[in-house]
C-alpha positions in Angstrom: 0.0 0.0 0.0 2.9 2.3 0.7 3.9 2.2 -3.0 0.4 3.1 -4.2 0.1 6.6 -5.5 -2.8 8.4 -7.2 -2.2 9.7 -10.8 -1.1 13.4 -10.8 -4.2 14.4 -12.8 -6.5 12.9 -10.3 -4.8 14.8 -7.4 -5.8 18.0 -9.3 -9.5 17.1 -9.2 -10.5 19.6 -6.6 -13.3 22.1 -6.8 -12.5 25.0 -9.0 -9.9 23.1 -11.0 -10.0 22.3 -14.7 -9.9 18.6 -14.0 -12.9 18.8 -11.7 -14.8 20.6 -14.4 -13.9 18.2 -17.0 -14.8 15.3 -14.8 -18.1 16.9 -13.9 -19.1 17.5 -17.6 -18.0 14.0 -18.4 -20.3 12.5 -15.6 -23.2 14.6 -16.9 -22.8 13.1 -20.4 -22.3 9.6 -18.9 -25.7 9.9 -17.1 -27.3 10.1 -20.5 -26.3 6.6 -21.4 -25.5 4.9 -18.1 -28.4 3.8 -15.8 -28.3 5.3 -12.3 -29.6 3.6 -9.1 -32.3 5.4 -7.1 -29.9 6.7 -4.5 -27.6 8.4 -7.0 -30.7 9.8 -8.7 -31.8 11.3 -5.5 -28.5 12.9 -5.0 -28.5 14.4 -8.5 -32.0 15.8 -8.1 -31.1 17.3 -4.8 -28.0 18.8 -6.4 -30.2 20.3 -9.2 -32.6 22.0 -6.8 -29.8 23.3 -4.5 -27.9 24.7 -7.6 -31.0 26.5 -8.8 -31.6 28.1 -5.4 -27.9 29.1 -5.3 -28.0 30.7 -8.7 -31.1 32.6 -7.8 -29.5 34.0 -4.6 -26.3 35.0 -6.4 -28.5 36.8 -9.1 -30.4 38.7 -6.4 -27.3 40.0 -4.7 -25.4 41.0 -7.8 -23.9 44.5 -7.8 -23.8 44.6 -11.6 -24.4 42.0 -14.4 -20.7 41.7 -15.2 -20.0 40.3 -11.8 -21.7 37.1 -13.0 -20.0 36.7 -16.4 -20.0 32.9 -16.1 -23.8 32.8 -16.0 -24.2 31.7 -19.6 -21.9 28.7 -19.0 -23.6 27.9 -15.6 -27.0 28.0 -17.4 -25.8 25.6 -20.1 -24.4 23.1 -17.5 -27.4 23.3 -15.2 -29.7 22.7 -18.3 -27.5 19.7 -19.2 -27.8 18.4 -15.6 -31.6 18.6 -15.6 -31.9 17.0 -19.0 -29.5 14.1 -17.9 -31.5 13.6 -14.8 -34.7 13.6 -16.9 -33.2 10.9 -19.1 -32.2 8.9 -16.0 -35.6 9.2 -14.4 -37.3 8.3 -17.6 -35.2 5.1 -17.9 -35.9 4.1 -14.3 -39.6 4.9 -14.5 -40.1 2.8 -17.6 -38.0 0.0 -16.4 -39.0 -0.2 -12.7 -42.2 1.9 -12.5 -44.4 -1.2 -12.0 -42.6 -1.8 -8.7 -44.4 1.2 -7.1 -44.0 4.9 -6.6 -40.7 4.6 -4.7 -39.0 3.0 -7.7 -37.6 6.3 -9.0 -36.2 7.5 -5.7 -37.5 9.4 -2.8 -37.2 12.8 -4.4 -39.6 11.9 -7.3 -41.9 10.1 -4.8 -42.0 13.2 -2.6 -42.8 15.5 -5.5 -45.3 13.1 -6.9 -47.1 12.6 -3.5 -46.7 15.6 -1.2 -46.7 18.5 -3.8 -49.6 16.9 -5.7 -51.7 16.5 -2.6 -52.3 12.9 -3.4 -54.3 13.8 -6.6 -52.9 13.0 -10.0 -55.2 15.4 -11.8 -54.1 18.2 -9.4 -50.5 17.3 -10.1 -51.0 17.5 -13.8 -52.7 20.8 -13.6 -49.9 22.2 -11.4 -47.3 20.8 -13.7 -49.0 22.4 -16.7 -49.3 25.8 -15.0 -45.6 25.7 -14.1 -44.7 24.8 -17.6 -46.8 27.7 -19.1 -45.3 30.2 -16.5 -41.8 29.1 -17.3 -42.2 28.8 -21.1 -44.7 31.6 -22.0 -43.8 34.3 -19.5 -40.5 34.1 -17.8 -38.3 32.4 -20.5 -39.9 34.2 -23.4 -39.6 37.7 -21.7 -36.0 37.0 -20.6 -35.0 35.8 -24.0 -36.5 38.9 -25.7 -34.7 41.2 -23.2 -31.4 39.4 -23.7 -31.8 39.7 -27.5 -32.5 43.5 -27.4 -29.7 44.0 -24.8 -27.2 42.2 -27.0 -28.3 44.3 -30.1 -28.1 47.6 -28.2 -24.8 46.7 -26.7 -23.3 46.0 -30.1 -24.7 49.2 -31.6 -23.4 51.3 -28.7 -19.9 49.8 -28.7 -18.3 52.3 -31.3 -19.7 55.3 -29.3 -18.5 53.9 -26.0 -15.1 53.3 -27.6 -14.9 56.9 -28.8 -15.9 58.1 -25.4 -13.0 56.2 -23.9 -10.6 57.5 -26.4 -11.9 61.1 -25.8 -11.4 60.9 -22.1 -7.9 59.4 -22.6 -7.0 62.2 -25.1 -8.4 64.9 -22.7 -6.4 63.5 -19.9 -9.4 62.6 -17.7 -8.1 59.0 -17.4 -4.7 57.4 -17.9 -3.8 54.5 -20.2 -4.4 51.9 -17.4 -7.9 53.1 -16.8 -8.6 53.3 -20.6 -7.4 49.7 -20.9 -9.6 48.6 -18.0 -12.7 50.4 -19.4 -12.1 48.8 -22.9 -11.8 45.4 -21.3 -15.1 45.9 -19.4 -16.7 47.0 -22.6 -15.6 43.9 -24.4 -16.8 41.8 -21.5 -20.2 43.5 -21.5 -20.7 43.0 -25.2 -19.6 39.3 -25.0 -21.9 38.8 -21.9 -25.0 40.2 -23.5 -24.3 38.2 -26.7 -23.8 34.9 -24.7 -27.0 35.7 -22.7 -28.9 36.1 -25.9 -27.9 32.5 -26.9 -28.1 31.1 -23.3 -31.7 32.1 -23.0 -32.5 29.6 -25.7 -31.3 26.9 -23.4 -34.0 27.5 -20.9 -36.7 27.7 -23.6 -35.5 24.4 -25.1 -35.4 22.9 -21.7 -39.1 23.7 -21.1 -40.0 22.2 -24.5 -37.9 19.1 -23.7 -39.6 18.7 -20.3 -43.0 18.8 -21.9 -42.0 16.1 -24.5 -40.3 13.9 -21.9 -43.3 14.1 -19.6 -45.7 13.1 -22.5 -43.3 10.2 -23.5 -43.1 9.0 -19.9 -47.0 9.1 -19.5 -47.7 7.2 -22.7 -44.8 4.9 -22.6 -45.4 4.0 -18.9 -49.0 3.1 -19.6 -48.0 1.0 -22.5 -45.3 -0.9 -20.7 -47.3 -1.3 -17.5 -50.3 -2.8 -19.3 -48.6 -4.7 -22.1 -45.5 -6.0 -20.5 -46.1 -6.1 -16.7 -49.8 -7.1 -16.8 -51.1 -4.1 -14.8 -54.6 -2.9 -15.0 -55.3 0.5 -16.7 -56.3 2.1 -13.5 -53.3 0.7 -11.6 -50.9 1.7 -14.4 -52.4 5.1 -14.8 -52.1 5.8 -11.1 -48.6 4.6 -10.7 -47.0 5.9 -13.8 -48.9 9.2 -13.8 -47.7 9.9 -10.2 -44.1 9.0 -11.2 -44.2 11.1 -14.4 -45.8 14.2 -12.8 -43.3 13.9 -9.9 -40.4 13.7 -12.4 -41.8 16.7 -14.3 -42.3 18.8 -11.2 -38.8 18.0 -9.8 -37.4 19.1 -13.2 -39.6 22.2 -13.8 -39.3 23.8 -10.4 -35.4 24.2 -10.7 -35.9 25.3 -14.3 -38.4 27.9 -13.2 -36.0 29.1 -10.4 -33.1 29.4 -12.9 -35.4 31.1 -15.4 -36.2 33.7 -12.8 -32.5 34.2 -12.0 -31.8 34.7 -15.8 -34.6 37.2 -15.9 -33.2 39.1 -13.0 -29.7 39.3 -14.5 -30.9 40.5 -18.0 -33.4 43.0 -16.6 -30.8 44.5 -14.3 -29.1 46.1 -17.3 -26.1 48.2 -16.4 -27.5 49.5 -13.0 -25.3 49.4 -10.0 -26.3 47.9 -6.6 -28.1 44.8 -5.5 -31.7 44.2 -6.4 -33.0 44.5 -2.9 -31.4 47.9 -2.4 -32.5 49.2 -5.8 -36.1 48.1 -5.2 -36.3 49.5 -1.7 -34.8 52.8 -2.9 -37.1 53.2 -5.9 -40.3 51.7 -4.5 -40.0 53.3 -1.1 -38.2 56.4 -2.0 -41.2 58.8 -1.8 -44.0 59.2 0.7 -46.7 60.1 -1.9 -46.8 56.7 -3.7 -46.9 54.9 -0.3 -49.8 57.2 1.0 -51.8 56.5 -2.1 -51.3 52.8 -1.8 -52.4 52.9 1.8 -55.5 54.9 0.8 -56.4 52.3 -1.9 -56.0 49.4 0.6 -58.5 51.2 2.9 -61.0 51.6 0.1 -60.7 48.0 -0.8 -61.1 47.0 2.9 -64.4 48.8 3.1 -65.9 47.3 0.0 -68.7 44.7 0.7 -67.4 41.1 0.8 -63.8 42.1 1.1 -61.7 40.7 4.0 -61.2 43.6 6.3 -58.1 42.5 8.3 -55.6 41.8 5.4 -56.3 45.1 3.7 -56.3 47.1 6.8 -52.9 45.5 7.8 -51.4 46.4 4.5 -52.8 49.9 4.7 -51.2 50.4 8.1 -47.8 49.2 6.9 -47.9 51.4 3.9 -49.3 54.4 5.8 -46.7 54.0 8.5 -43.9 54.0 5.9 -45.4 57.0 4.2 -45.5 58.9 7.5 -41.9 58.0 8.3 -40.7 59.1 4.8 -42.6 62.4 5.1 -41.1 63.0 8.5 -37.6 62.4 7.2 -38.2 64.9 4.3 -39.4 67.6 6.8 -36.4 67.1 9.0 -34.1 67.5 6.0 -36.0 70.5 4.8 -35.9 72.4 8.2 -32.5 71.2 9.2 -30.0 74.1 9.8 -27.5 74.5 7.0 -24.3 72.9 7.5 -21.6 75.2 8.8 -19.3 76.4 6.0 -15.8 75.0 6.2 -13.3 77.6 7.5 -11.3 79.1 4.7 -7.9 77.5 4.6 -4.9 78.0 2.5 -5.5 77.0 -1.1 -3.7 74.0 -2.3 -0.3 74.4 -3.9 -1.7 72.7 -7.1 -3.9 75.8 -7.7 -0.7 77.8 -8.6 0.0 75.5 -11.5 -3.2 76.5 -13.3 -2.5 78.7 -16.2 -4.8 81.3 -17.8 -4.6 81.0 -21.6 -6.0 84.6 -22.0 -5.9 87.3 -19.2 -6.6 91.0 -19.1 -5.1 92.8 -16.2 -6.4 96.3 -15.4 -5.1 99.1 -13.3 -7.4 100.3 -10.5 -8.4 103.3 -12.6 -9.9 101.1 -15.3 -11.9 98.7 -13.1 -15.0 100.6 -13.9 -14.8 99.2 -17.5 -15.5 95.7 -16.3 -17.9 96.5 -13.4 -21.2 98.2 -13.0 -24.7 97.2 -14.2 -23.8 96.9 -17.8 -20.1 96.4 -18.3 -19.4 97.1 -21.9 -16.0 95.5 -21.9 -17.2 92.1 -21.0 -20.0 92.2 -23.6 -17.5 93.1 -26.3 -15.3 90.2 -25.3 -18.3 87.8 -25.6 -19.0 89.2 -29.0 -15.4 88.8 -29.9 -15.5 85.1 -28.9 -18.6 84.6 -30.9 -17.3 86.2 -34.1 -14.0 84.4 -33.8 -15.9 81.1 -33.5 -17.9 81.9 -36.7 -14.9 83.2 -38.6 -12.1 80.8 -37.6 -14.0 77.7 -36.6 -13.2 77.2 -32.9 -14.3 78.8 -29.7 -11.6 80.8 -27.9 -10.9 80.1 -24.2 -12.5 82.4 -21.8 -10.7 85.7 -21.0 -10.0 86.2 -17.3 -10.3 89.8 -16.2 -8.5 90.8 -13.0 -7.1 93.9 -11.3 -3.4 94.4 -10.8 -2.5 97.0 -8.2 1.1 97.0 -9.5 0.1 98.6 -12.8 -0.3 102.3 -13.3 -4.0 103.3 -12.8 -4.7 103.9 -16.5 -2.8 100.9 -17.9 -4.0 97.5 -19.0 -1.9 94.4 -19.8 -3.0 91.5 -22.1 -1.3 88.1 -21.3 -1.2 85.0 -23.5 -0.3 81.9 -21.3 0.8 84.1 -18.5 3.2 86.0 -20.8 2.7 89.6 -21.5 1.7 90.0 -25.2 0.6 93.7 -25.2 -0.2 96.7 -23.2 -1.8 100.1 -23.5 -3.0 103.2 -21.7 -6.6 104.4 -21.6 -8.2 107.7 -20.6 -11.8 106.9 -19.7 -14.3 108.4 -20.4 -12.4 110.0 -23.3 -12.5 108.6 -26.8 -9.7 107.6 -29.1 -9.6 109.3 -32.5 -7.5 107.7 -35.2 -6.9 108.9 -38.7 -7.0 106.0 -41.1 -4.3 107.6 -43.3 -1.7 107.1 -40.6 -1.3 110.8 -39.7 -2.0 112.4 -36.5 -5.5 114.0 -36.3 -5.4 117.8 -36.5 -7.7 118.7 -33.7 -7.7 119.5 -30.0 -6.8 116.5 -27.8 -4.2 114.6 -25.9 -1.6 113.0 -28.3 -1.0 109.3 -27.9 -0.1 106.1 -29.8 -2.9 103.6 -30.7 -1.8 100.4 -28.8 -2.9 97.8 -31.4 -1.3 99.1 -34.6 1.0 101.8 -33.3 -0.8 104.6 -35.2 -0.7 108.2 -33.9 -4.0 109.1 -32.3 -5.7 111.7 -30.0 -7.7 111.3 -26.8 -10.7 113.6 -27.2 -13.7 114.4 -25.1 -17.2 113.0 -25.9 -18.2 116.6 -27.1 -15.7 116.4 -29.9 -17.0 113.0 -31.3 -18.9 114.6 -34.2 -16.0 116.8 -35.2 -13.6 113.9 -35.3 -16.1 111.9 -37.4 -16.4 114.8 -39.7 -12.7 114.9 -40.2 -12.7 111.3 -41.3 -11.3 109.8 -38.1 -12.3 106.5 -36.5 -13.6 107.1 -33.0 -13.3 104.3 -30.5 -14.3 104.2 -26.8 -12.0 102.7 -24.2 -13.7 99.2 -24.1 -13.5 99.2 -27.9 -9.7 99.9 -27.8 -9.1 96.9 -25.4 -11.4 94.7 -27.6 -9.6 95.6 -30.8 -6.2 95.0 -29.2 -7.4 91.6 -27.8 -8.7 90.7 -31.2 -5.3 91.2 -32.9 -3.4 89.5 -30.2 -5.7 86.5 -30.5 -5.2 86.4 -34.3 -1.5 86.4 -33.9 -1.4 83.7 -31.2 -4.4 81.7 -32.4 -2.4 78.5 -33.1 -1.1 78.4 -29.5 -4.7 78.7 -28.2 -5.8 75.5 -29.9 -5.0 72.9 -27.3 -5.1 69.1 -27.5 -8.4 69.1 -25.5 -9.9 71.7 -27.8 -9.0 69.6 -30.8 -10.8 66.6 -29.4 -13.8 68.8 -28.5 -13.9 70.0 -32.2 -14.1 66.4 -33.3 -16.7 65.5 -30.8 -18.9 68.3 -31.8 -19.0 67.3 -35.5 -22.3 66.1 -36.7 -23.4 62.5 -36.6 -22.9 62.1 -40.4 -19.2 63.0 -39.9 -18.4 60.7 -37.0 -17.7 57.8 -39.3 -15.0 59.8 -40.9 -13.5 60.8 -37.6 -13.6 57.1 -36.4 -11.8 55.9 -39.6 -9.1 58.7 -39.4 -8.4 59.2 -35.7 -6.3 57.6 -34.3 -5.9 54.8 -36.9 -4.4 56.9 -39.7 -3.3 60.1 -37.9 -2.9 60.8 -34.2 -4.9 63.5 -32.5 -1.7 65.3 -31.8 -0.7 65.2 -35.5 -4.2 66.6 -36.4 -3.7 69.3 -33.7 -0.4 70.4 -35.2 -2.0 70.5 -38.7 -4.8 72.8 -37.5 -2.3 75.0 -35.7 -0.4 75.4 -39.0 -3.5 76.6 -40.7 -4.4 78.9 -37.9 -0.9 80.4 -37.8 -1.5 81.6 -41.4 -5.0 82.8 -40.3 -6.8 80.1 -42.3 -10.2 79.2 -40.9 -10.7 75.6 -39.7 -14.5 76.0 -39.6 -14.8 73.6 -42.6 -13.4 70.8 -40.5 -14.9 68.0 -42.6 -13.1 69.1 -45.7 -9.9 69.3 -43.7 -10.4 65.7 -42.4 -11.1 64.5 -46.0 -7.9 66.2 -47.2 -5.9 64.4 -44.4 -7.5 61.1 -45.3 -6.6 61.7 -49.0 -2.9 62.6 -48.1 -2.6 59.5 -45.9 -4.1 57.3 -48.5 -1.4 58.5 -50.9 1.4 57.7 -48.5 2.0 61.3 -47.5 2.1 61.2 -43.8 4.5 64.1 -43.0 3.0 67.3 -41.7 4.1 69.6 -44.7 2.7 67.0 -47.2 -0.6 66.6 -45.4 -0.9 70.4 -45.0 -0.3 70.9 -48.8 -3.1 68.5 -49.7 -5.5 70.1 -47.1 -4.7 73.6 -48.4 -5.5 72.5 -52.0 -8.9 71.1 -50.7 -9.5 74.6 -49.2 -8.6 76.4 -52.5 -12.1 78.0 -52.7 -11.9 79.3 -49.2 -8.3 80.6 -49.5 -9.2 82.4 -52.8 -12.2 83.9 -51.3 -10.3 85.2 -48.3 -7.6 86.8 -50.5 -10.2 88.5 -52.7 -9.9 92.3 -52.7 -12.7 94.9 -52.7 -12.8 94.9 -56.5 -13.8 91.2 -56.6 -10.5 89.8 -57.8 -7.4 88.3 -56.2 -4.4 90.6 -56.7 -1.3 88.4 -57.1 2.5 88.9 -57.3 4.1 85.9 -59.0 7.5 84.6 -58.2 9.7 84.5 -61.3 11.2 81.3 -62.6 14.7 82.5 -61.5 13.6 82.8 -57.9 11.7 79.5 -58.1 14.8 77.7 -59.3 17.0 79.4 -56.6 14.6 78.3 -53.9 14.3 74.7 -55.3 18.1 74.4 -55.5 18.6 75.6 -52.0 16.5 72.9 -50.4 18.4 70.1 -48.6 17.6 67.1 -46.5 15.2 64.1 -46.9 12.1 64.6 -48.9 9.8 64.5 -45.8 11.9 67.2 -44.0 13.4 69.6 -46.5 15.3 72.6 -45.2 16.2 75.9 -46.9 19.9 76.4 -47.2 20.1 79.6 -49.2 23.0 82.0 -48.8 22.3 85.0 -46.5 23.2 87.5 -49.1 20.7 85.9 -51.5 18.0 86.0 -48.8 18.6 89.6 -48.2 18.3 90.4 -51.9 15.0 88.4 -52.0 13.6 90.3 -49.0 14.7 93.6 -50.4 13.1 93.1 -53.7 9.8 91.6 -52.3 9.6 94.6 -49.9 9.8 97.0 -52.8 7.3 95.1 -54.9 4.8 94.9 -52.0 5.2 98.6 -51.2 4.6 99.5 -54.8 1.4 97.5 -54.9 0.3 99.0 -51.5 0.8 102.5 -53.0 -1.5 101.5 -55.8 -4.2 100.5 -53.2 -3.7 96.7 -53.6 -3.1 94.1 -50.9 -1.5 91.4 -53.1 -0.9 87.7 -52.6 2.5 86.2 -53.3 2.1 83.1 -55.5 4.8 80.4 -55.9 5.0 76.6 -56.5 3.7 74.2 -53.8 7.1 72.7 -53.2 8.7 76.0 -51.8 5.6 77.7 -50.5 6.4 76.8 -46.8 9.9 78.1 -47.1 8.8 81.4 -48.8 6.1 81.8 -46.2 8.6 81.4 -43.3 10.8 84.2 -44.9 7.8 86.6 -45.6 6.4 86.1 -42.2 9.5 87.8 -40.5 8.9 91.1 -42.1 5.4 91.1 -43.6 3.3 88.6 -41.5 0.1 89.9 -43.0 1.1 89.0 -46.6 -0.6 85.9 -47.8 1.5 83.3 -49.6 -0.4 80.8 -51.8 0.8 77.9 -54.0 -0.4 77.9 -57.5 -2.8 74.9 -57.0 -4.3 76.8 -53.9 -6.0 79.3 -56.2 -9.4 78.1 -57.1 -10.0 77.5 -60.8 -13.0 79.9 -61.0 -11.4 82.7 -58.9 -10.7 86.0 -60.7 -7.1 87.0 -60.5 -5.1 90.0 -61.6 -1.3 90.4 -61.6 -0.2 93.5 -59.9 3.5 92.8 -60.0 6.2 90.2 -60.3 9.4 89.3 -58.5 
């Protein structure tokens, strides 16, 4: 005996192991073909009933459906267990049923005797009712809910995945949290799909139970009369009792598990156990409880109705309503909680940065205060107009006082860095001569802070005179708003953050979301798209037509052009109509200055580096000559009343623009293919 040892695989056959599960399933399949003695049959039926109750209790106390992801497998195995036991009881009933009602075991005998009340007809009726309840009501409803839940879960998956990607891109969650949420989303979809199929198990089990019961009844009568010589009455009594007992012992666990399946699929995605949710929602308000109590009293007073049960229920519901009403009054009249004592703000608050901030000296605080602060209204109008013109909403402008500034000075900051300042003289008005000369009238000489033009501070009484002299007259809030507008235009690309880019994509219409899903992040990252949009905004190109921009990016990626300059060139070509319209002058045509073939060749020969990252390596003297000639050409066109556009080939446009931006940032540089085919053009010079 000392040398005897169990096989290694058998020592692993403990609950929860893979070997134990394999042995269990094998035993279930073996029951289908191997006869069982009555004692083992009793153990199997007791196990079936206990498992059904356990599954029901687990379903009742679930916090969420995904906590029971093994339910479809459990449903399959318990259905297989009941069907195996049905086959075993059928075999033993047909072979040993003539020996008496104890032939199929004590469990079947108990269900066939005690639960039927000793009446076979009553047992048949109870069995039929249980079968109808399980098959027509619970199983059918649970199956339909599981089917709809699976369909909705599949349809909602792309939107949920986009929401996870949006939260990750916005920094609301980290990569680990996003990975966990994606895993839960996959589990949820797989669970609902499995439940849709598993619901068919219970439905098929009910049908199989009906067929097996019918076979047992007919086959038992035939075998009892023809083979065992029993009378019809004796055979009917014996085999009907055994058959109905077998049907009840099978249908009751099936009904319990059907209820459990219904609880799981109807729970949806709600959090919390069923008991807490029902108590919170059914007993959450006193009015429904009071109405229920009143209805119970009315029913108790109706003639022929039992008084005591309805009055007892009315008392319970009325007491609960009184208690809930008392709780609401206590909460309503409770003294407000004391406010926490102001403490030192957390150090992390100092890390927050204002993208746009306007600081006012104490002499200018009246511009942003009062009943109708005109400055704040103009800033709101500025944000609205910029959204319509450029395609994205500017961040809010924080207005605060700064006691360190002179009383009549304001400072505009972009990302905490001073970007401009000026001096105001409220309630005076600023008069500016559009010709660039100082106005010739009485007033305080100054320099307009936005464009640096000579101007005058004049009193309100001189407004009409200034207008008559052809001057532009602006009040103090208008001066600040104009200055802020130009600073925003100059720094617009820096204000388009990663989060704002994601917000732009999220706010596109439903018909464009398929394009967004296909493009981001599979073909281009959100950061890459942000840099492309910033490049457009840096040249004051509106990104309001975002669908066309995305289509251009998709076209570039499909052609293998994944570098930023290459994608930008394709997008700008797509926006040719918009670019041509923006460059159109008052006369209805686009005034252009074309780059000569000599300069085209000079720039092309000066490009060095790989194709995806070409750099300009032109001699400094040659660059100085180009800038000098371009300045003279632009000045000549400006003297003629034109605001021309510099046109060159697409391969050198970015490099030409980088040079022009340093001394004439307002000059538009377009590639030849960026001028729309139907745009009217007029050459006003050449270089």
